[in-house]
C-alpha positions in Angstrom: -14.8 4.5 17.0 -11.0 4.8 17.3 -10.5 2.8 14.1 -12.7 5.3 12.2 -10.7 8.2 13.6 -7.4 6.5 12.5 -8.7 5.9 9.0 -9.9 9.5 9.0 -6.5 10.8 9.9 -5.0 8.6 7.2 -7.3 10.1 4.7 -6.4 13.6 5.8 -2.6 12.9 5.6 -3.1 11.4 2.2 -5.0 14.4 0.9 -2.5 16.9 2.3 0.3 14.9 0.7 -1.5 14.9 -2.6 -2.0 18.7 -2.3 1.7 19.2 -1.4 2.7 17.2 -4.5 0.5 19.0 -6.9 1.4 22.5 -5.5 5.1 21.7 -5.8 4.6 20.4 -9.3 3.3 23.7 -10.6 6.8 24.9 -11.0 8.7 21.7 -11.8 6.1 19.8 -13.8 7.6 16.4 -13.2 5.4 13.8 -14.7 6.2 11.2 -12.1 4.8 13.6 -9.4 1.5 13.5 -11.2 1.4 9.7 -10.9 2.2 10.0 -7.2 -0.5 12.6 -6.8 -3.2 10.3 -8.1 -1.8 7.4 -6.0 -2.3 9.5 -2.9 -5.8 10.6 -4.1 -6.8 6.9 -4.4 -5.4 6.3 -1.0 -7.4 9.2 0.4 -10.6 7.9 -1.2 -10.1 4.4 0.1 -9.3 5.4 3.7 -12.1 8.0 3.7 -14.6 5.4 2.6 -13.4 2.9 5.2 -13.6 5.7 7.8 -17.2 6.6 6.8 -18.6 3.1 6.0 -16.3 0.7 7.8 -14.6 -2.4 6.5 -17.9 -3.6 5.1 -16.9 -1.8 1.9 -14.2 -4.4 1.3 -16.8 -6.7 -0.3 -17.9 -4.0 -2.8 -16.9 -4.6 -6.4 -15.2 -1.2 -6.8 -12.7 -1.6 -4.0 -10.2 -4.0 -5.7 -9.8 -1.7 -8.7 -9.6 1.4 -6.5 -7.0 -0.2 -4.2 -4.9 -1.5 -7.1 -4.1 2.1 -8.3 -2.4 3.0 -5.0 0.7 0.8 -5.4 0.4 0.7 -9.2 0.7 4.5 -9.7 3.3 4.8 -6.9 5.5 2.2 -8.5 5.0 3.7 -12.0 6.2 7.1 -10.6 9.3 5.4 -9.2 10.0 3.8 -12.6 9.7 7.2 -14.2 11.9 8.9 -11.7 14.6 6.4 -12.0 14.5 5.2 -15.6 12.6 7.8 -17.5 9.4 8.2 -19.5 9.8 5.2 -21.8 9.9 2.5 -19.1 7.2 4.3 -17.1 4.9 4.3 -20.2 5.4 0.5 -20.5 4.6 -0.1 -16.9 1.6 2.2 -16.9 0.3 0.3 -19.9 0.8 -2.9 -18.0 -1.1 -1.6 -15.0 -4.0 -0.3 -17.0 -4.4 -3.6 -18.9 -4.7 -5.6 -15.7 -6.8 -2.8 -14.1 -9.3 -3.2 -17.0 -9.3 -6.9 -16.4 -9.8 -6.4 -12.7 -12.8 -4.1 -13.4 -14.3 -6.7 -15.7 -13.7 -9.5 -13.2 -15.3 -7.4 -10.4 -18.3 -6.3 -12.4 -19.0 -9.3 -14.6 -17.2 -12.3 -13.0 -15.9 -15.3 -14.8 -12.3 -14.5 -13.9 -10.9 -15.0 -10.4 -10.1 -11.6 -8.9 -6.8 -13.0 -7.5 -5.3 -13.1 -10.9 -5.4 -9.4 -11.9 -4.9 -8.4 -8.2 -1.6 -10.4 -8.0 -0.4 -9.1 -11.3 -0.8 -5.5 -10.2 0.2 -5.7 -6.5 3.1 -8.1 -6.6 5.3 -6.3 -9.2 4.3 -2.9 -7.8 5.2 -4.0 -4.3 8.6 -5.3 -5.4 9.3 -2.0 -7.2 8.3 0.2 -4.3 10.3 -2.0 -1.9 13.5 -2.6 -4.0 14.0 0.5 -6.1 14.5 2.9 -3.1 16.9 0.5 -1.5 18.9 0.3 -4.8 18.9 4.0 -5.1 20.2 4.5 -1.6 22.9 1.9 -2.0 24.1 3.4 -5.2 23.9 6.9 -3.6 21.4 8.1 -6.2 18.9 9.1 -3.4 18.8 10.0 0.2 18.2 7.5 3.0 14.7 8.9 3.4 13.7 7.0 0.3 13.9 3.9 2.4 10.6 5.0 4.0 9.0 3.9 0.8 10.4 0.4 1.2 9.0 0.3 4.7 5.6 1.4 3.5 5.7 -1.2 0.8 6.2 -4.0 3.4 3.3 -2.6 5.4 1.0 -2.2 2.4 1.8 -5.8 1.5 0.7 -6.9 4.9 -2.4 -4.8 4.7 -3.3 -5.9 1.2 -3.0 -9.5 2.2 -5.2 -9.0 5.2 -7.8 -7.2 3.1 -7.7 -9.9 0.5 -8.3 -12.6 3.0 -11.3 -10.7 4.3 -12.5 -10.1 0.7 -12.4 -13.8 -0.2 -13.8 -15.0 3.0 -10.7 -16.8 4.3 -9.1 -14.4 6.9 -5.7 -15.5 8.1 -6.5 -13.9 11.5 -9.7 -13.3 13.4 -11.8 -10.5 12.1 -11.5 -8.7 15.4 -7.7 -8.8 15.3 -7.6 -7.7 11.7 -9.9 -4.8 12.5 -7.5 -3.6 15.3 -4.4 -4.0 13.1 -5.6 -2.5 9.8 -6.5 1.0 11.1 -3.0 1.9 12.6 -1.4 0.0 9.7 -3.0 2.2 7.1 -2.0 5.3 9.0 1.6 4.1 9.1 1.6 3.3 5.4 0.3 6.7 4.6 3.0 8.4 6.8 5.8 6.3 5.4 4.8 6.9 1.8 4.5 10.7 2.5 7.9 11.0 4.2 9.5 8.8 1.5 8.4 11.0 -1.3 8.3 14.5 0.2 11.4 14.3 2.3 13.7 12.7 -0.3 15.8 15.4 -2.0 16.2 13.3 -5.2 12.4 13.5 -5.7 11.8 16.9 -4.2 10.2 19.5 -6.5 12.3 22.7 -6.7 
């Protein structure tokens, strides 16, 4: 019951963050904020589904494609914010190609799901972790951007835990994973929210 509440809170925080991003974007119209908006929307959908249906949905074919857009679009937004539209377009194309491969693998089979999952999550995780650190070190952003890096570490842990459940080889006992994942998702959502909304470099004015 407590786990469902925590997932529900995560969903609410993600939805409120998405609303804050899109409302702020009405004036500024930063494209990268649209990418972050959809990243939070997918995070909202995932946490809301887990809150309502439990971790049993992890075995559903639509979950890996859904979950891949969370770090993928967040990372793409960072690429856009730091390097501009050209490089963001390249990375978005890369994400979409492996997303389509992931959808095909989930629906039809014949391709191990780990292949497209890794090619989306690993580079996206590295971007979300490394880019804010580089930006802060170079004084291109505020220290609050580091919350994105912390969130990236946590989502890496959560993603690995979910993947081990998905493929039937959990690293930890299911009972322990169940206890860890709910507060972990809440922390991820909060860190991503603070990292984006509280960082002046990326604040919409």
